[in-house]
LOVODREN-780701 format. One line per field, with one value per residue (C-alpha): chain; y, x, z; residue in one letter; residue number from 1. Coordinates in nm, 3 decimals. Each point is the difference from the previous one (the first is absolute). Layout:
BEGIN
c <- c(A,...)
Y <- c(Y,...)
X <- c(X,...)
Z <- c(Z,...)
r <- c(a,...)
k <- c(NUM,...)
***
This chain:
BEGIN
c <- c(A,A,A,A,A,A,A,A,A,A,A,A,A,A,A,A,A,A,A,A,A,A,A,A,A,A,A,A,A,A,A,A,A,A,A,A,A,A,A,A,A,A,A,A,A,A,A,A,A,A,A,A,A,A,A,A,A,A,A,A,A,A,A,A,A,A,A,A,A,A,A,A,A,A,A,A,A,A,A,A,A,A,A,A,A,A,A,A,A,A,A,A,A,A,A,A,A,A,A,A,A,A,A,A,A,A,A,A,A,A,A,A,A,A,A,A,A,A,A,A,A,A,A,A,A,A,A,A,A,A,A,A,A,A,A,A,A,A,A,A,A,A,A,A,A,A,A,A,A,A,A,A,A,A,A,A,A,A,A,A,A,A,A,A,A,A,A,A,A,A,A,A,A,A,A,A,A,A,A,A,A,A,A,A,A,A,A,A,A,A,A,A,A,A,A,A,A,A,A,A,A,A,A,A,A,A,A,A,A,A,A,A,A,A,A,A,A,A,A,A,A,A,A,A,A,A,A,A,A,A,A,A,A,A,A,A,A,A,A,A,A,A,A,A,A,A,A,A,A,A,A,A,A,A,A,A,A,A,A,A,A,A,A,A,A,A,A,A,A,A,A,A,A,A,A,A,A,A,A,A,A,A,A,A,A,A,A,A,A,A,A,A,A,A,A,A,A,A,A,A,A,A,A,A,A,A,A,A,A,A,A,A,A,A,A,A,A,A,A,A,A,A,A,A,A,A,A,A,A,A,A,A,A,A,A,A,A,A,A,A,A,A,A,A,A,A,A,A,A,A,A,A,A,A,A,A,A,A,A,A,A,A,A,A,A,A,A,A,A,A,A,A,A,A,A,A,A,A,A,A,A,A,A,A,A,A,A,A,A,A,A,A,A,A,A,A,A,A,A,A,A,A,A,A,A,A,A,A,A,A,A,A,A,A,A,A,A,A,A,A,A,A,A,A,A,A,A,A,A,A,A,A,A,A,A,A,A,A,A,A,A,A,A,A,A,A,A,A,A,A,A,A,A,A,A,A,A,A,A)
Y <- c(0.757,-0.102,0.217,-0.125,0.195,-0.042,0.203,-0.140,-0.291,0.137,0.078,-0.362,-0.128,0.217,-0.132,-0.341,-0.155,-0.235,-0.141,0.293,-0.098,0.039,0.177,-0.063,-0.350,-0.053,-0.312,-0.079,0.128,-0.036,-0.259,-0.336,-0.003,-0.262,-0.017,-0.311,0.076,0.196,-0.083,-0.148,0.212,0.319,-0.027,0.269,0.078,-0.006,-0.217,0.286,0.150,0.309,0.041,-0.178,-0.326,-0.274,-0.053,0.300,1.902,0.236,0.331,0.295,0.302,0.290,0.210,0.355,0.063,-0.220,0.171,-0.121,-0.090,-0.299,0.099,-0.343,0.143,0.369,0.093,0.112,-0.337,-0.263,-0.326,-0.302,-0.227,-0.331,-0.363,-0.105,-0.155,-0.355,-0.230,-0.292,-0.082,0.060,-0.292,0.115,0.157,-0.016,0.274,0.336,0.313,0.225,0.311,0.083,-0.009,-0.217,-0.252,-0.028,0.370,0.103,-0.085,0.297,0.043,0.198,0.258,0.051,-0.240,-0.178,-0.152,-0.291,-0.033,-0.304,0.127,-0.324,-0.370,-0.312,0.065,-0.306,0.093,0.366,0.168,0.374,0.315,0.308,0.300,0.136,0.379,-0.039,-0.191,-0.340,-0.265,-0.252,-0.324,-0.297,-0.363,-0.190,-0.367,0.058,0.288,0.206,0.378,0.173,0.356,0.062,0.304,0.174,-0.164,-0.347,-0.080,-0.222,0.005,-0.310,-0.105,0.230,-0.190,0.000,-0.060,-0.258,-0.345,-0.040,-0.284,-0.004,-0.275,0.066,0.367,0.057,0.159,0.358,0.224,0.378,0.258,0.373,0.278,0.181,0.354,0.129,-0.205,0.298,0.021,-0.356,-0.226,-0.218,-0.244,-0.211,-0.339,-0.276,-0.373,-0.334,-0.052,-0.363,-0.069,-0.285,-0.150,0.167,0.347,0.346,0.326,0.227,0.356,0.086,0.308,0.053,0.244,-0.058,0.017,0.069,-0.105,-0.277,-0.257,0.157,-0.109,0.091,0.051,0.050,-0.208,0.055,-0.192,0.268,-0.208,-0.366,-0.142,-0.203,-0.271,-0.227,-0.253,-0.272,0.125,0.096,0.216,0.334,0.214,0.321,0.211,0.346,0.305,0.359,0.304,0.304,0.365,0.022,-0.261,-0.305,-0.342,-0.218,-0.376,-0.222,-0.352,-0.317,-0.265,-0.291,-0.179,-0.311,-0.004,0.049,0.337,0.095,0.005,0.265,0.260,0.202,-0.074,0.305,-0.220,-0.136,0.168,-0.235,0.164,0.356,0.324,0.125,0.345,0.055,0.260,-0.055,-0.139,-0.249,0.187,0.052,0.335,0.107,0.102,-0.356,-0.115,-0.297,0.147,0.012,-0.324,-0.265,-0.297,0.147,0.023,0.377,0.006,-0.091,0.259,-0.205,-0.359,-0.261,-0.033,-0.318,0.064,0.351,0.013,0.340,0.337,0.365,0.356,0.235,0.374,0.062,-0.234,-0.259,-0.369,-0.217,-0.378,-0.288,-0.319,-0.344,-0.191,-0.378,-0.117,0.337,0.301,0.192,0.339,0.363,0.167,0.333,-0.131,0.233,-0.012,-0.266,-0.127,-0.361,-0.103,-0.322,-0.298,-0.282,0.095,0.183,0.015,-0.053,-0.330,-0.371,-0.284,-0.136,-0.318,0.203,-0.032,0.318,0.209,0.279,-0.003,0.355,0.261,0.259,0.021,0.275,0.163,-0.132,0.214,-0.049,0.005,0.301,-0.249,-0.375,-0.252,-0.333,-0.182,0.121,0.196,-0.116,0.345,0.057,0.327,0.334,0.365,0.307,0.208,0.358,0.066,0.222,-0.247,-0.129,0.284,-0.224,-0.244,0.251,-0.132,-0.332,-0.316,-0.258,-0.357,-0.291,-0.294,-0.352,-0.217,0.264,0.026,0.371,0.344,0.106,0.369,0.147,0.345,0.164,0.272,0.089,-0.317,-0.222,-0.202,0.134,-0.181,-0.299,-0.096,-0.306,0.104,-0.206,-0.317,-0.078,-0.057,-0.303,0.042,0.013,0.361,-0.014,0.365,0.345,0.327,0.353,0.111,0.347,0.066,-0.056,-0.334,-0.321,-0.286,-0.357,-0.351,-0.325,-0.300,-0.286,-0.200,0.237,0.309,0.327,0.369,0.222,0.376,0.159,0.340,0.186,-0.105)
X <- c(-1.044,0.280,0.300,0.343,0.280,0.324,0.231,0.345,-0.042,0.249,0.259,-0.011,0.038,0.298,0.165,-0.008,-0.314,-0.140,-0.290,-0.213,-0.324,-0.293,-0.295,-0.216,0.060,-0.155,-0.214,0.211,0.355,0.036,0.218,0.145,0.377,0.052,-0.135,0.082,-0.224,0.256,0.110,0.351,0.121,-0.084,-0.074,-0.262,-0.068,0.240,-0.084,-0.178,-0.119,0.106,-0.354,-0.322,-0.083,-0.068,-0.352,-0.064,0.255,-0.128,0.178,-0.058,-0.173,0.222,0.108,0.073,0.162,0.301,0.316,0.120,0.344,0.088,-0.113,0.065,0.259,0.056,0.334,0.150,-0.055,0.274,-0.062,-0.096,0.285,0.040,-0.093,-0.278,-0.335,0.067,-0.067,0.243,0.289,-0.028,-0.079,0.261,0.282,0.240,-0.200,0.123,-0.217,0.081,0.022,-0.005,-0.346,-0.156,-0.107,-0.028,-0.043,0.022,-0.299,-0.219,-0.284,-0.323,-0.019,-0.376,-0.202,-0.231,-0.343,-0.129,-0.378,-0.172,-0.277,-0.132,0.082,-0.127,0.155,0.127,0.359,-0.072,0.235,-0.066,-0.165,-0.119,-0.183,-0.323,-0.053,-0.217,0.283,-0.165,0.240,-0.003,0.161,0.079,-0.006,0.253,-0.103,-0.377,0.008,-0.222,0.003,-0.147,-0.078,0.103,-0.093,0.257,-0.184,0.048,-0.342,0.041,-0.236,-0.118,0.247,-0.013,-0.169,0.088,0.376,0.141,0.111,0.355,0.252,0.049,0.260,0.340,0.088,-0.297,-0.338,-0.121,0.296,0.033,-0.279,0.020,-0.255,0.019,0.143,-0.328,-0.218,-0.214,-0.127,0.037,-0.031,0.265,0.207,0.292,0.125,0.247,-0.068,0.119,-0.220,-0.089,0.082,0.024,0.343,0.062,-0.047,0.151,-0.032,-0.276,-0.098,-0.369,-0.205,-0.370,-0.250,-0.067,-0.370,-0.024,-0.282,-0.119,0.087,0.302,0.093,0.219,-0.130,0.151,0.310,0.287,0.328,0.257,0.320,0.094,0.341,0.128,0.087,-0.245,0.178,-0.106,0.138,-0.148,0.301,0.170,-0.241,0.059,-0.313,0.043,-0.162,0.128,-0.165,0.217,-0.110,0.039,-0.273,0.215,-0.027,0.294,-0.059,0.264,0.048,0.194,0.176,-0.231,0.278,0.026,0.307,-0.203,-0.104,0.317,0.205,-0.238,0.060,0.242,-0.177,-0.192,-0.231,-0.151,-0.177,0.161,0.223,-0.089,-0.149,-0.246,-0.154,-0.336,-0.274,-0.313,-0.183,0.280,0.154,0.376,0.164,0.207,0.294,0.049,0.361,-0.068,-0.277,0.231,0.189,-0.098,-0.175,0.002,-0.309,-0.057,-0.147,0.336,0.164,0.285,0.126,0.188,-0.228,-0.086,-0.335,-0.107,-0.271,0.098,-0.027,-0.057,0.066,0.228,-0.049,0.164,-0.253,0.267,-0.085,0.176,-0.038,0.112,0.078,-0.007,0.324,0.035,0.198,0.160,-0.003,-0.325,0.054,-0.112,0.014,-0.081,-0.088,0.080,-0.130,0.164,0.246,0.088,-0.002,0.185,-0.217,0.092,0.351,0.104,-0.128,0.094,-0.178,0.007,-0.244,-0.191,0.201,0.315,0.109,0.141,-0.204,0.245,0.371,0.024,-0.231,0.115,0.016,0.043,-0.323,-0.200,-0.116,0.093,-0.277,-0.016,-0.010,-0.023,-0.079,0.173,-0.171,-0.326,-0.289,-0.236,-0.138,-0.368,-0.189,0.178,-0.063,0.221,-0.121,-0.110,-0.233,0.011,-0.086,0.358,0.239,0.304,-0.127,-0.038,0.144,0.082,-0.079,-0.227,-0.015,-0.210,0.222,-0.133,0.296,0.124,-0.350,0.056,-0.077,0.336,0.088,0.283,0.142,0.123,0.245,0.099,-0.164,0.201,-0.116,0.168,-0.204,-0.231,-0.262,-0.223,-0.328,-0.294,0.200,-0.223,-0.294,0.190,-0.184,0.084,-0.060,-0.155,-0.094,0.079,-0.154,-0.022,-0.356,-0.139,0.023,0.377,-0.025,0.149,-0.238,0.116,-0.126,0.127,0.025,-0.185,-0.319,-0.133,0.166,-0.034,-0.016,0.201,0.048,0.321,-0.016,0.201,-0.103)
Z <- c(1.354,0.235,0.094,0.100,0.165,-0.194,0.229,0.079,-0.247,-0.249,0.268,0.116,-0.354,-0.075,0.314,-0.167,0.149,-0.263,0.198,0.113,0.171,-0.235,0.169,-0.306,-0.136,-0.340,-0.053,-0.305,0.014,-0.375,-0.166,0.099,0.036,-0.268,-0.352,-0.197,-0.297,-0.197,-0.358,-0.005,-0.288,0.190,0.366,-0.049,0.366,0.296,0.303,0.177,-0.326,-0.188,-0.125,0.090,0.179,-0.257,0.137,0.029,-0.308,0.068,-0.062,0.229,-0.150,-0.102,0.297,-0.107,0.336,-0.073,-0.124,-0.342,0.132,0.215,0.349,0.150,0.241,0.077,-0.161,0.329,0.169,-0.017,-0.183,0.209,0.103,0.176,-0.067,-0.239,0.090,0.127,-0.296,-0.002,-0.233,-0.376,-0.230,-0.251,0.202,-0.296,-0.177,0.127,-0.031,-0.295,0.221,0.373,0.154,-0.273,0.264,0.381,0.074,0.367,0.215,0.093,0.246,-0.032,0.279,-0.015,0.214,-0.246,0.038,-0.206,-0.035,-0.148,-0.228,-0.151,-0.030,-0.172,-0.341,-0.186,-0.095,-0.083,-0.247,-0.050,0.134,-0.193,0.144,-0.140,0.024,0.313,0.178,-0.032,-0.125,-0.281,0.120,-0.227,0.108,-0.205,-0.035,-0.007,-0.249,0.232,0.038,0.306,0.106,0.361,0.211,0.223,0.291,-0.147,-0.144,-0.305,-0.299,-0.183,-0.270,-0.301,-0.283,-0.369,0.017,-0.245,0.114,0.130,0.009,0.377,0.024,0.159,-0.029,-0.229,0.055,0.040,0.079,-0.006,-0.022,-0.067,-0.024,-0.333,0.011,-0.149,0.235,0.103,-0.359,-0.129,0.310,-0.166,0.203,-0.130,0.114,-0.085,0.003,-0.130,-0.304,-0.086,-0.365,-0.246,0.063,0.335,0.140,0.014,0.186,-0.125,0.086,-0.009,0.073,0.060,0.145,0.370,0.083,0.371,0.230,0.230,-0.268,-0.175,-0.351,-0.294,-0.351,-0.347,0.079,-0.246,-0.005,-0.090,0.019,-0.027,0.086,-0.295,-0.074,0.182,0.220,0.243,0.332,0.337,0.088,-0.066,-0.198,0.200,0.011,0.161,-0.157,0.033,-0.157,-0.073,0.005,-0.379,-0.043,-0.072,0.168,0.101,0.029,0.161,-0.133,0.085,-0.208,0.100,0.199,-0.218,-0.225,-0.317,0.138,0.184,-0.320,-0.145,0.273,-0.218,-0.330,-0.125,-0.212,0.325,0.292,0.252,0.260,-0.100,0.124,-0.261,-0.050,-0.165,-0.027,0.213,-0.305,-0.070,-0.291,-0.018,0.086,-0.298,0.220,0.130,-0.057,-0.232,-0.217,-0.302,0.067,-0.258,0.160,0.351,0.218,-0.010,0.351,0.157,0.227,0.157,-0.023,0.202,0.304,0.189,0.171,0.094,0.268,0.146,-0.173,0.095,-0.114,0.194,0.055,-0.339,-0.165,-0.080,0.012,0.259,0.015,0.218,-0.189,0.162,-0.017,0.024,0.307,0.071,-0.229,0.058,-0.163,0.031,-0.341,-0.163,-0.347,-0.288,-0.356,-0.216,0.261,0.081,0.369,-0.065,0.094,-0.051,-0.119,0.316,0.356,0.363,0.070,-0.082,-0.073,0.300,-0.045,0.062,-0.364,-0.157,-0.241,-0.082,-0.077,0.129,0.155,-0.255,-0.380,-0.260,-0.114,0.298,0.289,0.364,0.262,0.228,0.289,0.048,0.274,0.063,0.166,-0.147,0.150,-0.283,-0.088,-0.075,0.019,0.014,0.075,0.035,0.291,-0.069,0.292,0.307,0.278,0.010,-0.096,0.063,-0.263,-0.283,-0.327,0.165,-0.197,0.164,-0.134,0.119,0.092,-0.053,0.099,0.247,0.156,0.049,-0.134,-0.142,0.023,-0.207,0.074,-0.320,-0.096,-0.356,-0.134,0.234,0.300,0.315,0.267,0.037,0.259,0.032,0.165,0.133,0.056,0.299,-0.236,-0.136,-0.329,-0.367,-0.109,-0.346,-0.058,0.140,-0.122,0.131,0.065,-0.068,0.376,0.001,0.182,-0.139,-0.079,-0.047,-0.072,0.144,-0.231,0.171,-0.038,0.267,-0.142,0.189,-0.083,0.237,0.040,0.136,0.171,0.265,0.350)
r <- c(x,x,x,x,x,x,x,x,x,x,x,x,x,x,x,x,x,x,x,x,x,x,x,x,x,x,x,x,x,x,x,x,x,x,x,x,x,x,x,x,x,x,x,x,x,x,x,x,x,x,x,x,x,x,x,x,x,x,x,x,x,x,x,x,x,x,x,x,x,x,x,x,x,x,x,x,x,x,x,x,x,x,x,x,x,x,x,x,x,x,x,x,x,x,x,x,x,x,x,x,x,x,x,x,x,x,x,x,x,x,x,x,x,x,x,x,x,x,x,x,x,x,x,x,x,x,x,x,x,x,x,x,x,x,x,x,x,x,x,x,x,x,x,x,x,x,x,x,x,x,x,x,x,x,x,x,x,x,x,x,x,x,x,x,x,x,x,x,x,x,x,x,x,x,x,x,x,x,x,x,x,x,x,x,x,x,x,x,x,x,x,x,x,x,x,x,x,x,x,x,x,x,x,x,x,x,x,x,x,x,x,x,x,x,x,x,x,x,x,x,x,x,x,x,x,x,x,x,x,x,x,x,x,x,x,x,x,x,x,x,x,x,x,x,x,x,x,x,x,x,x,x,x,x,x,x,x,x,x,x,x,x,x,x,x,x,x,x,x,x,x,x,x,x,x,x,x,x,x,x,x,x,x,x,x,x,x,x,x,x,x,x,x,x,x,x,x,x,x,x,x,x,x,x,x,x,x,x,x,x,x,x,x,x,x,x,x,x,x,x,x,x,x,x,x,x,x,x,x,x,x,x,x,x,x,x,x,x,x,x,x,x,x,x,x,x,x,x,x,x,x,x,x,x,x,x,x,x,x,x,x,x,x,x,x,x,x,x,x,x,x,x,x,x,x,x,x,x,x,x,x,x,x,x,x,x,x,x,x,x,x,x,x,x,x,x,x,x,x,x,x,x,x,x,x,x,x,x,x,x,x,x,x,x,x,x,x,x,x,x,x,x,x,x,x,x,x,x,x,x,x,x,x,x,x,x,x,x,x,x,x,x,x,x,x,x,x,x,x,x,x,x,x,x,x,x,x,x,x)
k <- c(1,2,3,4,5,6,7,8,9,10,11,12,13,14,15,16,17,18,19,20,21,22,23,24,25,26,27,28,29,30,31,32,33,34,35,36,37,38,39,40,41,42,43,44,45,46,47,48,49,50,51,52,53,54,55,56,57,58,59,60,61,62,63,64,65,66,67,68,69,70,71,72,73,74,75,76,77,78,79,80,81,82,83,84,85,86,87,88,89,90,91,92,93,94,95,96,97,98,99,100,101,102,103,104,105,106,107,108,109,110,111,112,113,114,115,116,117,118,119,120,121,122,123,124,125,126,127,128,129,130,131,132,133,134,135,136,137,138,139,140,141,142,143,144,145,146,147,148,149,150,151,152,153,154,155,156,157,158,159,160,161,162,163,164,165,166,167,168,169,170,171,172,173,174,175,176,177,178,179,180,181,182,183,184,185,186,187,188,189,190,191,192,193,194,195,196,197,198,199,200,201,202,203,204,205,206,207,208,209,210,211,212,213,214,215,216,217,218,219,220,221,222,223,224,225,226,227,228,229,230,231,232,233,234,235,236,237,238,239,240,241,242,243,244,245,246,247,248,249,250,251,252,253,254,255,256,257,258,259,260,261,262,263,264,265,266,267,268,269,270,271,272,273,274,275,276,277,278,279,280,281,282,283,284,285,286,287,288,289,290,291,292,293,294,295,296,297,298,299,300,301,302,303,304,305,306,307,308,309,310,311,312,313,314,315,316,317,318,319,320,321,322,323,324,325,326,327,328,329,330,331,332,333,334,335,336,337,338,339,340,341,342,343,344,345,346,347,348,349,350,351,352,353,354,355,356,357,358,359,360,361,362,363,364,365,366,367,368,369,370,371,372,373,374,375,376,377,378,379,380,381,382,383,384,385,386,387,388,389,390,391,392,393,394,395,396,397,398,399,400,401,402,403,404,405,406,407,408,409,410,411,412,413,414,415,416,417,418,419,420,421,422,423,424,425,426,427,428,429,430,431,432,433,434,435,436,437,438,439,440,441,442,443,444,445,446,447,448,449,450,451,452,453,454,455,456,457,458,459)
***
């Protein structure tokens, strides 16, 4: 393992320094600046990618020590003020926020001196982390479809055998992984992947029993959910998994990027552009909002999303997501049952060509984001901090930034963003995943052909 001192980095960034020296250059910084392989009808991926290079979860355990209210800032402390994080001009300046503070919140700075430790490297575009009860980690490798068990010291197992084949092109492959809530009895793990199918592919959710040992494997694989319809696309299938304390499972989905999929994002007869909610065996909870709607997919929880790669529960067990925008318009949302979040009718971005997508960022019957970014951060991986190592971070939202090449921290009060910080800029790496470990540290993955696993603790 290798440890880096991160003191004073954030202060320099907030002073406007955009070219911090990088004490730990990565062999592969991530994604080329230009991507010409994008369909004309929907530019699919921005030049520095709101998702995954073309060649190319984790939710903290419940913390009973966290108050049920929003403890992001002590009530007696004043709200942050001042300029936002430096980020350049908006792509769509004509779209005004719907309410004060909806974008470009004041820049904040972590007061605790943090330490970043490299635990392991050599992962080919890793995607997700999940903790086993003994604090070893499951780590997925996206394009290869490989799953590894990694010790806290960084020792990596052989690839877990028995997983189904994946379509690893583009944004496809093996994505999220979660340990079942009854793992101690069942040894069940759950994962998402692009499933190869006749006529294309689609996101699937599978579960199986993990058989531990020198040559780990899974057995009794069951596919419990399949995104429908099948479509030929290597983009925008979503893929985050979030278990809730009442035994339900949220799955985030995308609208496949190409126009044939985009137009289905608000259509309840399609899974595209939705958050869905199922039972751990794949059956449908009878309190889902569209169970009694004729023709609707009964798994659907919310509609009108573009591509959701970030999801986490807060201390009140509510689901939060971050949704990738096109050129401009990444969103933070608190999706509620049966509600429409507007894509592609409304939004705060534009096509990568500069052509307009939306006539307006607002429309009747469609929800506004809690917060949005223009230009984008390209969100992927998300956790809401509940630990004790960083008291100042409690109930803050952390999101991995791909295009922003940063760990994005959002300070919250009353379900509004009141401060924003971009951490770890000196790594100059696309942050694919961030989770809170059982020890209260943050763990993250960098998205590169030599992807790395890092741990963040107080210095």
